[in-house]
N, C-alpha and C positions, 0 to 999 in steps of 0.2 A: 474567429470564435472568440464569446465573449470571455473575460478574465474570469468569472463565475465558473468553478468548477464543481458538480456535485460529488459526493461519497455514495457511492451506488452498491447495496447489498443486493446478493443473489439468494433467496431463501427455495431450496428445494426439497422433495420427499415424497412418499406415496400418496396417493390419493387419501384422505381425510386423516393426513397424519397429525394434524395441528400445526401446520405452517401459518395460518392464518391468525392465529393464536400468538403464534410466537412472534410473529411482526408487530402484532397489537401490544405485548409486553415490551419489545423493545422502542416502539414509538413512545409509550409510556415512562419510559426512565430515559428519554433523549427529550425530555419536557422543553426544555429551551432551546433546542434546536427546531427548524422547520423541517419537517418530513413529510414527504409523500408515500403513498403506498400503492402499486400496481398489482393487478392480478393477471398471470400469464391468460386465464380463462376469458379475458375481457378481448382478447386477441384472436379467437376462433374465427376462420374462415367461414362466411355462409355457405350452406350446403348448396349445392347445385339441386335441378328439378328431379333429377337421376338419384343422387345423394339421398335425396327428402323421400323418395317413394320406397327407399329400403333403406330407412334408417337404423333399422334394426342391425343393419349389418356394417354399419359405420362404424370404424373406430377412431374415437374420440379421445384416444390416449397415443395414438401415433403421432411422432414430428410433424408429420405433412399436414394436419389438422390445423395445426397452429400458423397462423402469417408471421415468420421469423422476422421479415423484412422492414414489416410496420413495428414491431415491438423493438427492433434496432433503432428504426428512424425515431422514433417516440424518445427513446432514453438519452440518444445524442442529442436531441433537441433539448430535452431538459438540463440534460448536461451542460450544455452550451448559454442554459438560462432564457432559454426560450418557453413559453407557453405551449401548452397542444392541446388537443380535442382527442382524447381517448374512446373509443367504441363503447357501446354498452350492448352485449351479447343476452339475445333471448333464448334461453335454454327448451322452453316449450317449441315455439316456431325454428329452432335451429337456424337464426338469423340474426344480424345485426341491428340492431333499433334504430329507427332514422335520428333518436335523440343521442347525442354524446355528452361527455364528461368533461369540464373543463379541469387543467391540471398545470396549475403553475408551478415554476421553478423551485427547488427549495434545496437546504444544504445536504438532506439524506435524500434518497431515493430509495425505495425498497422494492425491491419485484419477487413477488413468489409466484411458484407453480410446480407441476410435477416434474417439467422437463428443461427449468431453468437451468442445470448444471449440464445438462446433456447438449446443447445447444451451442455449439464452438465459438460462435460469434457472439454472443450474449454472455458465455462466461469470461470472455476477454474484456469486457466493459465493465466487469465488477472488480470494486474494491476487496471485497469479502464476500465469500462462499459460504453457505450455512446448508446442512442438511439436517432434516428432521427426522430423526429415526425411531419409528415405532413399530409394535407388534401386527403383525398382517391381521390377527382375528380382530384387534380392535379396533384396526382400520375400517375392516369391513362392516364390523356393527354401525361404525359414526356415517359410513357412505348410506349404508341402508336408510338411516333416520334421516339424513339432509336430503336424499333427492326424493324420499318419500315426500318432506315436508315442504321443500324448499322447489323442487323440479317437476313435480306432478307424474310421479312414476311409481309403479308399483314392487312389493316386494321381488315376484317372480322375474319381472324385469330388469331390476338392479341387479339381483344376483347371476342371471343368465350372462349380463353385459361386463360384470366383475369376471367371472371367470372363462369368457370367449375372449375379453378385451385388455380390461384393468390388469389383472394378475400378468397376463402375457407380456404386456408393455411395461409392468414393473418390472420384473424380471430382465427384459431385455434391454431398456432403455435407464429405466430410474434407478435402480438397485446399481449398476455399473457406475454412475455418473458420482457416487459416493467419494471415490478417489479424488475426486477432483476439489472437495470442500476443505475448506479452511477448517472449521468446526464442525463436530458431528455430535448433534444433540441428543440424547435419549429421552423420549417422550412417553408420559403415558396419561393416567388420569391424574396425576398431579403436576403442578408446573415446575419445571427445574427453574428452580429461582438461582441456584449457584451458577448455571450455565447463561443464562440470560445476564444478570450480573457483569459477569467477566466480557460477554459479548458487548453490554453497551460500555463497559469501559474504555475496550478496547475502540470502540467507534469514536468514543470522544476522542481519546488520543489521537486518533489517526486524523479526525474533524480538525485538531491544532493544527498538524501539521498541512494540512490542506489550506488552512487560514494563513499559516507563517508564507507559504509558498506562492500563495496567490498575492500576500503583500509584499513578497519580499521576492523579486524576479530573480536576484543574484543569489539565492539559497538553491541549492542542487542535493535533493537526496537520492542515492543510489535505489534503483527499484529493486524490492525486497522479493525474496522466493523462500523457500523452505529452507535450502541450504544457509542462507544467511541467516533466518529467524533461528534456525539450529545452533550455529554458530552464538549467537548473541545468548542462547538461553544457557550453553555451557558456560561462556566468560562472566555470565552474571551470576551462575551458581557459585554460592560462599563455599559450598563444599569442594569445588573445584580445584583439583592439585595444581601446584605451581608450572609444571610441565605441560599439561593439558591447556592452562590458562595461556602461556607464552603461542603454544602451538596454534591453537585457535584464535587469538590475538593477531599473529603474525599474518595468518590467511586473509582475516577480516582487513588490516590495514592495508595488504596488497590489493585488495580491490576498491580500497577506497584511493589509492594511489593511481590504480590504473584509470579510474575514472576522472581523477583530477587531470591524469596527462590528456584525456581525449578534450579537454577544453585549450590548451596549450594551441599555439598557431604551427601549422603544419606548412609544409609547401613540397610541391611534385614533385617527383622523382621518376625516371624513366631507367629500368635494367633489363638485362639481358638474363633471360633463363638458362640454366644447363642445355635445354632442348634447342635453343638457339631462338626461340621467340623472344619479344619485347612484352614487358609488364610495365604499366603505368601505375605508381604508385605514391605513397607521401613517406617524408621524413620528417622529424622534429625538426624545428628552427633551431639555430644554435642559441648559446647564451642561457643556459638554465642552471639552476642551482636550487638547493634546499636548506631551509633555515630549521631547524629543530628547536624546540621550547623547551629547555631544559627541567627535567629530567624525563618525562614521559613521552616528551615528543622524539626523543632519542630511540625509544622504541620503533617508530617509522622509518628510522633510517635504511635498516636494512631493505625492508620492502622497496625504499625509493632507488638504492643500490642494485638492485635485483632487476629492476625496471629500466634504469638509465645507467649504463656501465660508466665508471669513470666522474659520475658526477660532484660536482665542489658542493658541502654542505658547511653550512655556519651554523653557529649555535647564540642562543640568546638564552640569560637567564633572569627572569624576575620573580621577586621574594613574592610568594603567594600567603595571602593571610587566610586563616580559617573562618574569618569574620566576614560577613556578606555584606558590609557596611563599607568597607574598604575599598573605594572608588579609583584610588591611584597607588597600585602595588609599584615598590623600589625596584628600579631596573639596577641590577647587580654586577652583570657580565653580558658583553658582546665580542663575537669575533665572528664577522662577516668577509667575504669575499671582496677584495678592493675595488674590484668593477661592478659591484651588485646593481648600482644604478642602470645597468647596461642590459639585466637580466629579468629572464620572468623568473619569478622567486613562489617555491612552494613552500608555505608555512605551516609547520606539522606540530601538532598537539591533539592525542587522542582525545580528549574531553573538554569540550565548549562549555563552562557553566554559566557563571556572571558576565563573563566577556570581558572584564575586567586586566585579566593578565593578556588577554589577545589583544585588545586592544592599545596595550603599552608598548606591545611585540609590533603591532603595525605602526603605531606612530614613528618607530624609531626605523622601520624601513622607510617609510616617506621622507624622514630628515636625511635618509643617505641616498635621494633620489631615485628611489624606484616609484616609477608612477603606480598609480592604484589598481589600474586596470592590469598591470604585471604582476599582481599579487593573488593567489590562491590560498586560502585557507581551507586545509585539509584536516578534519575531525572523525572520529571514529562515532561517537555519543555526542550530540548537542542537546541544550535544555532551552526553551522558549526565551529566557531573559538575556542568553547570551547571544543568541539568533536575532533578537530584535536590536539588541545593542550593535551587534557588528556591522549587522546588515543595511540599519539604518546610518550609522556613521559613514561607512563607507560605502556607497551605494554601486559604485565601481568595480569592485572586487567579487570574487565568486568564494562561496562558502561551499563544500563539499561535504558531506555527513552522509553515514551508515543508517542511521536512526536517531528519532528525536524522543527524548524523555519527556515527562511529566513535566518536573518543574527543578528547582533548586531550594533547598531545606536545610539547614541546620549546618550550611558550608559545604552541602555535597548534593551532586546531581542524584535525583529521583526519578525511578527505581536504582538507575544506574548500576556501576559495577565496584562501587568502592573505592579506596586509593589507588589507581591504575600503576602508578611506579611502583607502589609498593608491592602489589601482586605480581607485576612483571620481574622485579629483579629480587625479590622475596627479601627485602631488607625488615 
């Protein structure tokens, strides 16, 4: 597969809910990005002679009416950086036209359609899933206007199709798919500017992540889900109590540590189970250690000890300045295992901002004889400047993080969590 990986957005909602308008508004706000829009309607199957003879009995809102395999093949090719030919569907003849539309690869691919979130295989390809929620009566009025003007139908036929097929399909397939949406946009006669702006900002942030991962192959971002996003929301909230901040930070830090351990060397191990059978599994390679950057990094020690019983942990203290222009922080203290050169090292600091402190710590480890390939840098939240610095200077180590924030400004990662050590230790 090509290194190019597009950001894929699935936009669903009932018929005439405003999906296309939402997509166009998003595209307008992403004017610096290369964006392509695909409509699920382009992938209707052509009707057989029997179906065409009884077209009034054909359910165009059922999943079987769409060529799901072609949709998936099209998205996968675009995501891999390949151009594709997209069908053009003739709604009067109910067949695909001989002509096709050439679509070239892009940074962002938006697929809109009534069943985009219903189809599981398509859903799994989406980086963001949006549902446009519009009043039923308003959708029906729009549907009548559209089908008469654009698809050559009459009012009686539109209403008959709506009551027999469209509304039942909405209740059976479309509306239940709302639960899979990352964002639900209430939509009416007026544009929901706030929702569109928030979605666009989120996409810009995610595009930054994609670009960083595309450039820096040694960057690993934990796959996000509702649970992780929910816990990040709690620790980023300025009103969160210290006890809740510690509890949810510990949970997130445990996930980061677990992810980091997955990149360490393992070796095969065969054990006998209590029922007498043999199981072929894995065990950690020996010679691991952790190194915490004092003091915030010490918050990660509990998670590491929970995962690796009896593991040795060293410490490094680097003087951190609030000034962004200090490129060489002072090394104040270090206490490391005597045989650290023979170990795989998990370097721990919850926040990676400018990368200045991290590079000082990494340089110390290298000076002690630790191979660059044996260093894993574990961090909860990272900012692009720090990622670029660490990943560029040390291409053979890995950086594992749970989220990438927007930037560093005023000495702080933004939006960030504030001073992690102060909030964790309540000083």
